N, C-alpha and C positions, 0 to 999 in steps of 0.2 A: 769500627768504620774502616773500610779499605777501598782501594780503587778497583772497580770491576772492569771498566771499559773506557777507552779513549777513542773518540771519533775526530778525524782531521780531514778537512776538505778546503782546498785553496790556500792553505797556510804554507808559505815558503815553497819548498820543493814538492810538497804533497798536493799536487794539483787535483788528483782524483780522490774520491771518498775512500779514506783508509781507516780501518778499525783495528785497534789493538786491544785484545782481551787479556785480562790478567786473572787466570783461574786460581782458585784457592789451593794452596799447597797442603794445608793442615786442617781444612774445614773452617778456618777463621779468616781466610783471606790473606794470611801472611805468606811470606816466602820471598824468593828472589827471582826477578825477571831480568834477563840480560838482553841487551840490544847491541848487535855487532854489525859490522860492515866496513867496507873500505873507506878511506878518507874521502870526503866530498860526497858521500852517498846520501847524506841528510839525516844521520843518526841524531846529531845534536839538535836538529829541528824539532824532534819529539820532546826533548826537555824544554826547548823554547816554547813549544805549543802549550805544555802544561803550565809553565810560568805565565804565559800570556793569558790563558783562560782564567787563571787565578787573579788577574787584575794588574799585572805588571805594566807600568806606564813608561819606564825608561827604555828608550830605543837603543841606547848604548848597551844595556844589559842584554837586550834581545839581538844584539849584533846587527843593528840597522841605524839609519839616519832619520828616516821619515816613517810615519805610521803606515803608509801604504807599502813600505818595503816588506811587510809580512805577507802581503798578497802575492800569489804566484805571478811572476812577471812575464812568464812565457819563455819559449825556446824556439829553436829553428823549426821544429815540427809541431809545435803546439802554441796556440795563442794565449795571451795573458787573460787572467780571470778578473772579474769585477768584485769578488767578495771572498773573504777568508772566514772560516767558521771552525771553531773547536768546541767539542762537548766533552765534559768530564763526568763519568758515571760513577757515583760513590755509593757503596752499600752502607746504609744508615740504620740497620736493624738494632744496633745498640744505642741509638739516639744520641750519639756523641755530638752531632750537630743539632742544636735546639730548633728543629723544624719538623713538621708533621709529615715527613716523607720517609718511607722505608728505603726507596732508591732516590738519591739526590743527584739531579742532573744540573750541572753548571755549564752554561753556554755563553760564548762571546762571539759576536759577529762584527766584522768591519767591512765597510763598502769603500770602493775606491774614491767616491766623492767625499769621504771623510766621516760619513754617518756611522755610528756604532751602536750596538745593542748588547745589553747584559740580560740574561734570562736565567731563572731558576725554575726548573721543571716547566719550561716554555712560557713562564710568566715574566714579563718585563720587570726589572728591578734596577736599583742604582748600584754604582760601584761600591759606595759606602756600605750598602746592605750586604754585599758579598764579603767585604773586608771584615765587618763585624762577625758575620757568620763563620768565616774561616778562623778568626781569632778565638771564638768560643769553642771551635773544634780543635784548637791547638796546632794549627799549621798555617803557613802562608807561602807567598811566592818569592820572598826575598831573603829568607834565612835558610835554616838547615833543611827545610822540606824539599827545596829544589836547589841543588848545588851544581852550577854549570861549569863550563870550561873556564879555567883561570880563577875561579872563585875560592879555591882552597887556600891559596896564599892570602886572599882578601881578609880572611878571619884573623890573620896574624898581623897584617900591615894596616888594618882598618883603624880609623880614628876612634877615640874613646866614645864619642857619641854613637858611632856606627856599632861598635861592640856592645854598647849599652842597649841599643834596640835589639841586637841579636840575643843577648842574654835575657832581655825582657820577654821575648817570645819563647826562649828556651825554658824560662821559669814559669811559663803559662800565665803571665800577667799582661799579656799584650791586649787582651780584651778590656782589662781594667785600665790600661794605659790609654787606649782609644777613648774609653768613656771619660777618663780624666781629662784628656785633651779637649774632648767635646764640652765637658763641664766647664773647663777653664775658659774656653771660647765663649760659652754662654755667660759665664760670670763677667767676662770683659765686656761683652755686649750689654749685659744687664746694667753694669755700672755706667757705661756710656749713656744708656737710656736714662738711668737715674740722674746723671749730671744734666742731661738735656731737659729732663722733667723739672728738676729744681730750678734751672735757668728760666724755663717757661713759667713756672709758678711764681718766681720772683718778679717776672715781668708783668704777670697778670694781677698780682696781689694789690698794687696801688689802684689799678683800674677797678678791681672788684670793690675796694673800699669806697671809691668815688661813686660807683654805680649803686652800692648799697645805700649810701646817703640819699642818692637820688630816689631809690625805691622807697625809703622811709618817707620822703616828701610825697612820693606818689601815693603811699598809704594814707597820709594826712589829706592829701588832695582827694583821695577816693571817698573819705568820710564826708568832706565838705560837698563833694559832687553828689553824694547820696542824699544829703539834706537838701541841697539845691534842687535835685530832681523831684523830691517829694513836694517842696514848695511850688515848683513850676507845675507839677501835675495838678496841685490844688488850684493854683491861680489860673492857669491857662485852661484847666478843665472846666471851671465855671464860665470863663469868658467864651470858650468854644461852645458850651451848651447854650449860653444866652444868645449868641449870634445865630446859631443854628435854629433856635426856637423862634427868634424874630423872623428869620428867613422863611421858615415853614409857615408861620402865621401870614406873612405878606404874600407868599406864594398861593396859599389857600384863598386869601382875599382877592388876589389877582385872578385866580381861576374863576371865582364866583362872578366878579365884574365882567370878566371876559365872556362868561356864559350869557350874562344879561346883554352884553353888547352883541353877541351872535344872535340872540333871540330878537332884539330890536332891529338888527340889520335884516333878518329874515322878514320881519313885518314890513320894513321899508322896501325891501326887494319885491314883496308881493304887491304893494301899492304902486310901485314904479312899474311893475309888469302890467298892471291894469291900465295905468296911464299910457304906457307904450302901446298897448293893444288899441286903446281909443285913438291914439295918434296915428297908428298904422292903418286905421279904417279910412275908406274913401271920404272925400269932403262932401258936404251936403249938396253942392251944385252938381257934382259928378253923379251922386246917387239919384238926385232928382232928374237929371238929364237922362239917366239910364231908365228910370221909371217912365219918363215922358216918351222916350224912344220906344219903349215897349208898348206904351199906349198907342202911339202913332202907328206902329207896325200892325197892331191888331186892327186899328181903324182903317188903315190902308187895305188890309186883307178883307175887311168887311166891305169896303167900297168896291173892291174887285169882285166880291161875291154879288154885291148889289148890281154892278155893271153886268155881270153874267146873268143876273135875274132879269135885268132890263132887256138884255139881248134876247133872252128866251121869250120874254113877254112880247118883244117886237116881232120875233119870228111867229109867235102865235097870232099877233094882230095881222101880220102880213098874210098869214094863212086865212084869216077871217076876211081880209080885204079881197083876196082872190075868190073867196066864196061869197062875196058880198051880194052878188046878184041872186044868189040862192036864198038869201036871208031877208027877212022883213026889216024895213028901216027901223032905226032905233026909236023907241018911245021916249017920251019926256022923262020918264023915270030913269030910263037907261042913260039918257044923256046926262041927267043929274048925277047918276052914278059915275059915269065916266069923268065928269067934271070933278066930282069929289076925289076921284082917284088922282086926277091931274093936280088938284089942290094938295093932295098928300105928297105927290111927287114934288110939287113946288115947295112944300114945307120941308121935305127932306133935303131938297136942293138948297134951301136957306140954311139948314143945319150944316150941310156940307160946306156951304159958303163960309159960315162962321169958323168951322174947323180949318178950312182952307186958308183963312186969313192968318190963323196962328201958325199953320204948317207951311203956308205959302204954296199949297197944292192947287194951283189955278187950273192946270190942265184937266184935272178931274172935274172941277166945277164947270169948266167949259164943255166937257163931254156931257155932263149932266144936263146942262142948258140945251145943248143940241138935241139930246134925247127927249127932253121935255117939249122942244119945238116939234119934233117928229110926232110925239103923242098928240099934241094940239092939232097938228095937221090931220092926223088920223081921225080924231074926234070930229073935226070939221067935215071930213069926208063922210063920216057916219051920219052926221046931222043932215048933210046935204042929201045923202043917199043911204038912209038907214036900211039894214038888212031885215028882211021880213021873216026870216026863219033861222033857226039855230044851225051851227055847223059843228062837226065833230073834230076835236083837237087830237094831235098825234100823241100816243101814249109815251113815247120816248121823250118828247119835249116836256110832257107833264111830269114824268119821273125826274128828269134833269132839273126842272123848275122846283120840284119838291125838295130835291137834295140841296139845291142852292139856298132855298128858303130856310132849310134846317140849319145849314152852316151859318147863315146870317143870324139866326136866333142864338146859335152857339157863340158867335162873335159878340153879340150883344152882352152875353154873360161874361165873356172875357173882358170886354170893355168895362163892364161894371166892376169886375174884380180889379182891373188896373186902376180904376178911379179910387177904389178902396185902398189899394196899396199906397197910392200917392198920398191919400189922406192919412193913412197910418204912419207913413214916413215922416210926414210933417210933425205928427204927434210924438213919434220916437225921437226926433231930433230935439224936441224940447226936453224930453226926459234925459237924453244923453248929456245935454248941457248941464243939467242939474247934477247928474252923477259925477261928471268931470270936475265940477267945482267942489263937490264933497271930497273926492279923492285928493284934490290939491290941498284942501284944508287939513285932511288926515296926514298927508305927507309932511306938511309944515310942522304939525304938532309932533309927529314921530321924529323929525329931524331935531327938534328942540330936546326931546327926551334922549336921543342918541348923543347929542352934544354934552348933555349933563353926564351921561355914562362915560364918555371919553375923558372928560375932565377928571372924574374919579379914577379912571384907569391910569391916566398919566400920573396922578398923584401917587398911586400905588407903585407904578414903575419907578418913579423917583426914589421912593422909600426902599424898594427892592434893590435898585442899583446902589444906593447908599450902603445898605447892609451887605451886599455882595462885595463891594469895595472894602468894607470893614473886615469881612471874612478873608479876603485876599491878603490884606495887610496883616491880619492875625496869623494866617498860614505862613507868610514870610517870616514873621517874628518868631513863630513856633519853630520854623525850620532853622533859624539862626540860633535860638536859645536851647532847643531840645533836639540836637542832632541824633540822639539815640532812638528817636521815633522814626519809623519808616513812613508813617502817615499820621496826620492830626486826628484821623478817625479813631485812633487808639486811645485818645483822651476820654476820660469819663468824669462827669460832674461829681464834685465831692458830696459825701453823704449829707453833710450839714452845709447849707448854703451860707456863703459869706455875705455879711452886710458891707456897706461901704467902708466903715472903719476897719473891720477885719481885713477886707480886701486891700486897703491901703497899707496895713501893717505887713501883710504877706508880701506885697510888692517891695517894701523897704527891706525885708529880710532877704529877698532874692538879690537885690542890689548889693547888700552887705556881703553875701556869700560869693557873688561874682568878684567883688573887690578883693576878698581874701584869696581867691584863686589867682587873681592877677598878681598879688603880692608873692604868692608861692612861685609863680612862673610856670610856663608850659614845659612839659616833658616830651621830647621828641619821640615819636613811635619807634624810630630806628634805634634810639638809645635804649628804650625798653627791650626791644628785640635783641640789641647787643648785650644787655644785662642778662637776659635769659640764656643767650648763647655762651657768654663768658662764664656765667655761673655754672652752667652744665659742664663746660670744659674744665673749669677750675675744680669742681667737685670730682669730675672724672680723673683729672690728673692727680688730684690729691689721693684718690683711691689707688690709682696706678703707682703713685709714689710709695704708699704703704705696701702695696703688693710687691714692688721692686725690692724694697728693703727686706721683706720676708723672703723673697726669692734669693736675694744675695746671701742671707743667712743660711737658707737651705742649701744653696750651691756650695758655700764654704764648708758646711758640715759634710756634704757629699764628697767634696775633695779630700777633706781630712780622713773620712772613712776609706776612700779609695787608696789614699797614700798608705794608710795603715795596712790594708789588704796587700798592696803591692810590696811593701817592705817586708811584711811577714812571709809572704810566699817566696819572694826573691831570696831572702836570707836562708830560708829552709832549703830551697832548691839549689842555691849556690854551694852550700856545704856538700850536698850529694854529688853535684857535677864535679866539684873540685876533687873529691875522693876518686870518682871513676876516671877522671882525666889523668890522674897520677897512675892509676892502675893500667889503663889502656896504653899510656905512654911507655910504661915499662914493658908491656907485652910487645909493642911494636919495635922498641929499641933494644929489647933484651936487657933492660936495666935503666939506670939513670933516674932522674927525678924531675918532676914538673908539678907546678901548682898554679892556682889562680889567686889574684889579690884584687880586692875592691879598692878603687881609687876614690877617696873622699874629696869633695870640693865644696866651696861655699856656694850654696844653692839659693836661688831666689825662691821666696815663698810663692805659692801659686796665686795668692792674692796679689802679690806684686806683679806677677805675670798678667793678672787681670786689670792692672792699673793702679795698685796700691802698694805701699811699702809694708813690710812686716811690722807688726805692732807688739808692743809690750806694755807701755804705759799710755793712758789716754786721759786727757783733761777735756771735759765736755763744757762747751759754752753754747747757751741757747741762742739760736738765730730766729728772729721773728720774721715770719713770711706769711702772715695771715693766720686766722684761726685754725685752718686745716693743717698748717705746717708747724704750729707750735709744738715744741718738744719732739719734733721729728727729724730735725737736721742738726748735725753736730760738727764742730770744727775740731780736728784731731791734731795734736802735736805728737809726732812719732819719734821714736828712737830705734835705730837699727839694732837688730839682735842677730848675732852670727849663728847661722844654722848650717850644718854640714849634711851632705847627702852624697850618695855614690854617683859619680859622673862617668864611670866606665870600669873596665876590668883590664888588669894588666896580666899578661901571660909570662910565666917564668918556666923555662924549659932548659934542661941540661942533659944531653945524651951521655951515656956511660963513658968514662975516661976523658971527658972534656970539661973545660971550665968556660961556660958561655955567659957573657955579660949582657948580650942583647940578641934578640931573635934575628936581627939582620945579619948576624955572623953565621947563622945556620946555612947549610947547603940547601939546594932546591928540594932534594928528597927528604932532608930532615924537616924542613918547614912543612912539606906536604904531610909527612907522618904525624907531626905535631898537631896540625890542623885536623887530620883524620881522627887522631886520638881524642881531640876536643869534641868533634862532631859525634863520635861514637859514645862519648860520655853523656852528651846531651840527649842523644836518642835513647840511651839506657834509662836515664832519669825521667825524661819527659818525652816519650815516643810520639812522633807525629803519625797520623794515620797511614801515610806512605812517605817515602823519601826517594827523591830522584837524584842519582849521582851520575854526573856527566863527565866521564874520563878523569875521575879524581885520582885514579891509580896510574895515570900516564907517566908520572915522574918516579914511580917505584920500580925497584928491580924485582926479579922473580921471587926472591925469598920474602921480601916485604909484601909483595902482592899476595903471596900465600897467607901471610899473617893477616892481612886486611880481609881476604876472602874468608878466613876462619872466623874473624870477629863478626863480619856481616852475617855469616851462617849462624853464629850464636845469637845475634840480635834479631834474626828473622822471625823469632817467635813473638817479638814485641811489636814489630812494624813490618810493613811491606816495602821491599827495596826494588827499585827499577834502576838498573845499572847500565849505563852506556859505556862500553869498554872494548879494549883490544886484548885484554889479558885473559889467558887461558884458565888461570886459577879462578877468576870470577865466573867464567863460562861454565866450568865444571860444577860450581856450587849452585848454579841457577836451576830453577824448576822449569822455566819456560825460556826458550831462546828464540829471539826474533832477529832475522837477518834483513838488513836494508841494502837495497841495490838501486842503481840509477841507470836507466837506459839512455839511448841516444836522444830521446825526446826531453831529457832533463827532468823527468818526473821520478820521484822516489817511490819504490814499491817494497812491500813487506813479504817476508817468508817466515813462517813460525814452525817451531818444533818443541814438543813437550819431551824433555830429556828423560823423564821416567819411562814414557812409552818407547823412546829410542833405545834405552837400555834393555827393555824387554825384547824389542826387535833384534838387538845385537846378540842377545843370548839365544 
């Protein structure tokens, strides 16, 4: 793995998008790249950008106060930016980083509002993901992978804990240390959860016991309720069947009597209708008067016709009188005839007189009398002077007379018919009286029958109401006693019908079962619900308790395994680094001696860090916390056991010809070379994919700078060096040279030269 490319945009002085490519010097990405430029041009910002993209959180290390200080703040000729972004392109063909990418791109963005992003190949990730990935690839942002200004002395004056972290990463156990720290945190959290679980279980256990007893009573109650239910189904099933049977029988009887009542009412209605019709007919007097008026009208019409006849006859007689002189006087026989006619007229007049007395039609009689007088006078004239010869009558008068006589005959028929109707009316009246009396007798008899039917119907209604009331009472009783039924219709009569003795015995058994339930007492539904909830929770927590104990054992085992790996790898690497440190120290100083010593301290066991003391002897006492907790909780009496572990590394260095008791007595250059010797030893033993050195040779003279450049050149086959320097020796050894300048706009710009190509151009 090696660094291919670095992209910077908006980070500190690099306002515009700047790309630094690091070409391979030997086909494996190794070599030296030098970055040069005047002071203040922004060279060190490149090292800060690499450290920042690798996850550095300390603003002091990045030479700032606030996180937004890494965003280009602007200049006189260029406004400030709202975002800083740095992308690191790594070649991962050798799969040194455990990720399925040939080219690994780590990106970090920061916005001025405080929002930040970490990305791996444009996929959002967490900072912890990047830290673990870098640890597995054997480099990071805070140790020897990126060494900034002033950090050379830091390796010498650092505290034991800081040196320990430095050597952990140098030994390649950083990833295991991160895993161990995570495991310790998990162990601590797991033990806290275990304590909370045990506390909760201890609180729940008494309630579980109480609710368990309640459930046992509930089971006993359930058996009694089951027996009670069977007894109730038998008892109330028969009662329900009997009352329904009685109701059905009464309803059928009621329907039958109701049908008889309707039939009798129809008969009575028919008789009443006939009586009403008879009552609605006109009274006898009115009908008789109507018939009499009809007779009188016909008679009057006849009289009018007779008067017309007489008038015509008078006209004829007058005509005869006028022709009297031409006729022979009447003979005796003619006179007799005329007299007979007059007698007929007189008889008719008498009849009219009788009729007139009843109808009081005196004017008609008077006219008739006057007409009879005129006829008598005419006869007298004829007797005195009878006509001797016949005279001819007018045809028109004869026809008119014939028509009148015809109508008179018709009137006679109508009068006779009227007389017959009057006679028939009188006869019909007698018959109607008989029919009316018969209908009245039939109505009275029918009313007596209807009364008897109503009495029967009322008796059935009373029985029906009594059984319906009994059914309603039974429904209420069933509703109180058998709440598990949605409707009494669900009841079925028992297969074997109970007699009175058996029925009484079943009733007594029901009462005894109810009394037993009262003695047991009621169980609140909420308590049953609480039992189910607490039981589920108790069982769940018990299972969780067991799982937590297993998890603690597993985590403790994992910590022990990680400790073993860390100690083995650290010891192995420490020996190698110590040898190379002494070697490079002698190269840089031209002699002298230097070595590393592990400082052992009394270390807390990781279990103690997770909330427990280290253990050696354990006495177990069983704590009862319910059936689920039996044999699962222990009380431990502990005795401390002294355990030593390395807490840091001490550096011993003595330049040739000197006797140094402390590193603080070394000069600045000596401290720098000592630190450089240590860094070079670490790089040789555990090379990082790339190393950034930011002016680490600033305190060296030219001779020592040459020695350092030579060492870096020798180590360049193991790792890739990116050196920010002012030293010509480092520049000469570089494969690629980048120049950094800054214009009036305050923005850093890059110039690059491949020195191999420059040498060819120079030749």
